[in-house]
C-alpha positions in Angstrom: -13.8 -11.0 -2.1 -10.9 -10.6 0.4 -9.1 -7.3 0.3 -5.6 -7.3 -1.3 -4.6 -4.6 1.2 -6.0 -4.5 4.7 -4.9 -1.7 7.1 -6.0 -2.3 10.7 -5.7 0.4 13.4 -2.4 1.6 12.1 -0.6 4.4 14.0 2.7 6.0 13.3 4.6 8.2 15.8 7.8 10.1 15.1 10.0 11.7 17.7 9.8 15.5 17.6 11.9 18.3 18.9 9.8 18.9 22.0 7.4 15.9 21.9 6.2 13.0 19.7 4.4 13.7 16.5 1.4 11.4 15.7 1.4 11.2 11.9 -1.2 8.4 11.8 -3.9 7.8 14.4 -5.7 4.4 14.1 -6.3 4.1 10.3 -8.4 1.1 9.2 -9.1 0.5 5.5 -9.7 -2.3 3.1 -8.6 -2.1 -0.6 -10.1 -4.6 -3.0 -8.1 -6.4 -5.7 -8.1 -4.5 -9.0 -9.3 -1.3 -7.5 -8.0 2.2 -8.2 -8.1 3.7 -4.7 -7.5 7.3 -3.9 -6.0 8.5 -0.6 -6.4 12.2 -0.3 -5.6 14.9 2.2 -4.1 18.4 2.5 -0.4 18.8 2.9 0.8 17.3 6.2 -2.3 15.2 6.7 -0.3 11.9 6.9 -1.2 10.4 3.5 2.4 9.9 2.4 3.3 8.3 5.7 0.4 5.9 5.2 1.5 4.8 1.7 5.0 4.2 3.0 3.5 1.9 5.7 1.9 -0.2 2.9 5.2 -1.6 1.9 6.9 -1.2 5.3 9.3 1.5 4.1 7.9 2.9 7.4 7.0 0.4 10.0 3.8 1.3 11.8 4.2 2.1 15.5 1.1 -0.1 16.2 -1.5 -1.9 14.1 -1.1 -4.2 11.2 -0.8 -4.1 7.4 -1.8 -7.3 5.5 -1.0 -7.8 1.8 -3.0 -10.7 0.4 -3.6 -11.9 4.0 0.1 -11.8 5.0 0.9 -9.6 8.0 4.0 -7.6 6.9 5.2 -7.3 10.5 5.7 -11.1 10.8 8.0 -11.3 7.7 11.7 -11.7 7.9 13.8 -9.1 6.0 14.3 -11.5 3.0 10.6 -12.3 2.8 9.8 -8.6 3.1 12.1 -7.8 0.2 10.4 -10.5 -1.9 7.0 -9.0 -1.0 8.2 -5.5 -2.0 8.8 -6.7 -5.6 5.0 -7.2 -5.7 4.4 -3.6 -4.4 5.8 -1.2 -6.9 6.0 2.6 -6.3 6.2 5.8 -8.4 7.0 9.2 -7.0 6.4 12.9 -7.6 10.0 13.5 -8.8 10.3 10.3 -10.8 13.5 9.0 -9.0 15.2 7.9 -12.3 18.9 7.1 -12.4 20.3 10.0 -14.4 23.5 8.2 -15.5 21.5 5.4 -17.1 19.5 5.6 -20.3 15.8 4.8 -20.4 16.2 1.2 -21.3 18.7 0.6 -18.5 16.4 2.4 -16.0 13.6 0.0 -16.8 16.0 -3.0 -16.7 17.4 -2.0 -13.3 14.8 -3.6 -10.9 15.0 -6.8 -12.9 18.8 -6.9 -12.6 18.4 -6.5 -8.8 16.3 -9.7 -8.6 18.6 -11.7 -10.9 16.8 -11.6 -14.3 19.2 -12.4 -17.2 20.2 -9.3 -19.1 18.7 -10.5 -22.4 15.4 -11.3 -20.8 15.4 -7.9 -18.9 16.0 -6.0 -22.2 13.2 -7.9 -23.9 10.8 -7.1 -21.0 11.9 -3.5 -20.8 11.3 -2.9 -24.6 7.8 -4.4 -24.2 7.1 -2.1 -21.2 8.4 1.0 -23.1 5.9 0.1 -25.9 3.1 -0.1 -23.4 3.9 3.4 -22.0 4.4 4.8 -25.5 8.2 5.5 -25.3 9.9 2.8 -27.3 11.6 5.4 -29.5 13.2 6.9 -26.3 15.0 3.7 -25.2 18.5 5.1 -25.6 17.7 8.6 -24.4 18.8 9.8 -20.9 16.4 11.3 -18.3 17.8 14.8 -18.8 16.6 14.7 -22.4 13.0 13.9 -21.4 10.0 16.0 -20.5 8.3 15.5 -17.1 5.5 13.4 -18.6 8.0 11.2 -20.4 10.1 10.7 -17.2 6.9 9.6 -15.3 6.1 7.1 -18.1 9.6 5.7 -17.7 9.1 5.5 -14.0 5.8 3.6 -14.6 7.5 1.2 -17.0 10.2 0.6 -14.4 7.6 0.0 -11.7 5.9 -2.7 -13.8 9.2 -4.5 -14.6 8.7 -7.3 -12.0 5.0 -7.8 -12.6 3.7 -6.3 -9.4 0.2 -6.8 -8.0 0.1 -3.4 -6.4 1.2 0.0 -7.7 1.6 2.8 -5.2 1.6 6.4 -6.6 2.8 9.0 -4.2 1.8 12.4 -5.6 2.8 11.0 -9.0 1.2 13.8 -11.0 1.9 16.8 -8.7 4.9 18.0 -10.8 3.0 17.8 -14.1 0.9 20.3 -16.0 -2.9 19.5 -16.3 -2.7 18.1 -19.8 0.2 15.8 -19.0 -1.5 14.8 -15.7 -4.6 13.7 -17.7 -2.4 11.6 -20.0 -0.6 9.9 -17.1 -3.9 9.1 -15.4 -5.3 7.6 -18.6 -2.1 5.4 -18.8 -2.6 4.3 -15.2 -6.3 3.5 -15.9 -5.2 1.5 -19.0 -2.6 -0.5 -16.9 -5.2 -1.2 -14.3 -7.8 -2.5 -16.8 -5.3 -4.5 -18.9 -3.2 -6.1 -16.2 -5.6 -6.0 -13.2 -3.0 -4.2 -11.0 -4.4 -2.6 -7.9 -3.5 1.0 -7.9 -3.3 3.3 -4.8 -3.1 7.0 -5.6 -1.9 9.4 -3.0 -2.8 13.0 -3.8 -3.9 16.4 -2.5 -6.0 17.0 -5.6 -9.7 16.0 -5.7 -9.7 16.2 -9.5 -7.1 13.4 -9.7 -9.3 11.2 -7.6 -12.4 12.1 -9.6 -10.7 11.3 -12.8 -9.9 7.6 -12.3 -10.5 6.4 -8.7 -13.5 4.2 -7.8 -13.0 4.6 -4.0 -11.5 7.3 -1.8 -10.3 7.7 1.7 -9.8 11.2 3.2 -7.0 11.7 5.7 -7.1 14.7 8.0 -4.5 15.4 10.7 -3.5 11.7 10.7 -7.1 10.4 11.1 -9.4 8.8 8.6 -12.1 11.5 8.2 -14.2 9.7 5.6 -14.2 6.9 3.0 -16.5 5.4 0.4 -17.0 5.4 -3.4 -15.9 8.6 -5.1 -19.4 9.2 -6.3 -20.8 8.9 -2.7 -18.2 11.3 -1.3 -18.7 13.8 -4.2 -22.5 13.8 -3.9 -22.7 14.1 -0.1 -19.5 14.7 1.7 -20.1 14.3 5.4 -16.9 15.3 7.2 -15.5 18.9 7.3 -12.3 17.7 5.5 -14.2 16.0 2.7 -16.4 19.1 2.2 -13.3 21.3 2.0 -11.6 19.0 -0.6 -14.8 18.7 -2.7 -15.6 22.4 -2.7 -11.9 23.3 -3.4 -12.2 21.5 -6.8 -13.0 25.1 -8.0 -10.4 27.5 -6.5 -12.5 30.5 -7.5 -14.7 30.0 -4.5 -12.9 31.0 -1.4 -15.7 32.2 0.8 -19.4 31.7 1.0 -21.1 34.9 2.0 -24.6 35.0 3.4 -26.5 32.6 5.6 -28.5 30.7 2.9 -25.8 29.0 0.8 -26.6 25.5 -0.5 -24.8 23.0 -2.7 -26.8 20.9 -5.1 -25.5 17.9 -7.1 -26.7 17.0 -10.6 -26.3 13.7 -12.4 -26.9 12.9 -16.1 -30.6 12.1 -15.2 -31.2 15.4 -13.5 -29.3 17.8 -15.8 -31.8 18.1 -18.6 -34.4 20.4 -16.9 -33.3 24.0 -16.5 -34.1 23.5 -12.8 -32.5 26.7 -11.4 -34.2 29.0 -14.0 -37.6 27.2 -13.3 -37.0 27.6 -9.5 -36.4 31.3 -9.8 -39.5 31.7 -11.9 -41.6 29.6 -9.5 -40.4 31.2 -6.3 -40.2 34.7 -7.8 -36.8 35.5 -6.3 -33.3 35.7 -7.7 -30.3 33.6 -6.5 -26.6 34.2 -6.7 -24.6 31.4 -8.4 -21.2 31.1 -6.5 -19.9 28.0 -8.2 -21.0 25.8 -11.1 -18.9 22.9 -12.6 -19.1 19.4 -13.9 -17.0 16.3 -13.2 -16.7 13.0 -14.9 -16.8 10.4 -12.2 -16.6 6.7 -13.3 -17.7 7.7 -16.8 -20.8 9.5 -15.6 -21.2 13.3 -15.7 -21.9 14.9 -12.3 -22.4 18.6 -11.8 -22.3 20.7 -8.7 -23.6 24.2 -8.0 -23.4 26.4 -5.0 -26.1 29.0 -4.7 -26.7 31.9 -2.3 -30.4 32.0 -1.6 -32.4 35.0 -0.6 -32.1 36.2 3.0 -35.9 35.7 3.5 -36.3 32.5 5.4 -39.6 31.5 3.9 -38.4 32.1 0.3 -35.2 30.2 0.9 -37.0 27.2 2.4 -39.4 27.2 -0.5 -36.5 27.0 -2.9 -34.9 24.2 -1.0 -38.2 22.3 -1.0 -38.5 22.9 -4.8 -35.1 21.3 -5.4 -35.7 18.4 -3.1 -39.0 17.6 -4.8 -36.9 17.1 -8.0 -34.8 14.5 -6.2 -31.6 16.7 -6.2 -29.1 16.3 -3.4 -29.2 19.5 -1.4 -27.0 20.4 1.5 -26.3 23.6 3.4 -22.8 25.1 3.0 -21.2 26.7 6.0 -19.5 30.1 5.9 -16.1 29.0 4.5 -15.0 26.5 2.0 
């Protein structure tokens, strides 16, 4: 299957005060139709610049962006505007029109492309029902909670039946419970309408909640990409490890030289493997982190252990875990 979005060797350079700033450095990615694709990175990594290149709100300095095989750089301004109706976007701070009520906010993008008022109102009411806000049609944004505002923004983004929905830090201004509800709504929209969703975020938990694939951007470069499960189980790059381990903010530093991370799946979580390892190896361990994640509907757990300083005992424990088919990797000094 051909990708719906193909990013080829994209760079973006901005003029700086003293010299040029390279926001993106040769990014190459394919995103499949119907996917929920996460693009994650720390603040300033370049991820928001990348998402703005996907609809040419920012033109890449070099490289190409293809949407359904069409190179955006070859399109005339009129063609580009038409293409952008197929690439909707929602933002961290909602960007609603405060002087318009909810219904008119959802109608607005349809009015821009010439949809008749009666048809726009009918479509807007249908969309408000989909996002669970039909009773708020005549309310104004100032009367809504953050979660309700984002639901209106999602309804507005769907108004012209886009094929792609770009979400730029769309849950960053929301509390955890509201974030979960918005992510579930996005998942429902993806499943029911087949819309490809690209989620830009700095939070690994958002990616783990609903994304199937993830790309990690670090200092403008593509550090790592793959399925969310692959990256969670065995992050390879330093940037990926930092993001995966920071899913639990209680762990800031790994003390001692024998720190390991092990990953459990549903199939490996029944045996009390750590307790049995301690009994077999006759030495205690220090549990620095333990949590579980739901990735693609499958429970995955991770644990970071500080092993004994004795080299032979530590190696015995690692061998014990590997014999039980667990993913085991050494953790460097800092997370």
